[in-house]
N, C-alpha and C positions, 0 to 999 in steps of 0.2 A: 138801617139800610133800606133804601127804597128800591123796589124791583121794577125794572122797565119791562113791562109785560109785552109791549110791542116788539122790542128788540129780542126778547126771549122767544117769542113766537116765530119771528123771522129766522132765528138761529135754529129752532127745531125743524122748520120746513126745509132749511138748507141742509141740515144733517140728514134728514130723511131722504131728500132728493139725491144727495151724494151716495148714501147707502144703497138706494135702489139701483144706482148705476153700476153697482158691482154685480158681475154675472155669477150668480149662484144657482143657475138653472139645474134642476135635477132630472135625469142623471147628467153628469156625475155628482152634482151638488157643489163641490168646491167651496164649502162653507168657511174654510180657513180664511179666505179673503174677506168675507164679511166679519168674521171674528177679529181679524187684524184691524180692520177699520174701527170697529166698536171699542177694541182695547185701546187704540190711540186716543179716542174721544175720552174714555175714562181716565187714561193716564194724564191727559191735558188738565183734567179737573182734580188730579191728585188721588184718584181711586185705583188702588192696585187690582190687577186681574191676572188670571191664568188661562191660557188656551190649552185645551186637552183634546187630542185627536184620538178618535176611536178607530180610525183607519186613515191612511194618507189623504189629506185634503178634507176629511170629514171632521170638523172641529166644533167644539162647544166652548163657550166663554164663561168663566166663573169669576165673579167679583163679590167681595164681601165688604160691608161697611160696619165697623164696630160702633155700638151704641154706648151710652154712658151708664146703662143699667137701670135707668129710671122708668123704662117702658119694657113690656115683654118683647122678645125677639120676633122677627118677621122672616119668613121664608118666601122668596119670590122666584118664580120660574118664568121663562119666556118660551115662545114657540120656535119652530124651526126657522133657520136662517136660509134655507134653500128656496128657490122659486119653482113654480110649476111651469113646464114648457108652454110656450104660446100654442094655442090650438088644442091643448090636451083636454080631452073630454068635451071639447066645444065650449068651454066656459070662458077662456081668455082669448081675446082677439088681438092683443098686442103685448109686447114684452113689458116687464116691470121698468126697465130702463127707459123705454119710450113714454110710459105713463109718468115717470118721474120728471120728464122734461116738458110735458104737455099739461099746462094748468087750465086749459079751456073746459075740461069736463068736470073737474072736481072729483073725479073717480080715484079710488085708492085700491090697492091690491095687496093682499097678504103675501109676505115673503117668508 
């Protein structure tokens, strides 16, 4: 099987752009919307996942891939799915959603 790295890169950029358009600004966070988006991406690729809420709207996404036992197991975690408000502590001057649609700067923002 040959991998089309150009198409894969374009898909990754598109997924990130669509993900950043989801408003998970903290407070209140509303990470459930980000978790739902990521769960749909995983489901499309046949990866089962579970969304767990610690409080209404405050969600974590858990997904597991079973190996064949030939390699040791791996544990992977991710960072928060909420965004910092624009202007908070003076570090961000525009929203993640705006950054996701403006490719002129090449800047990225953690969510």
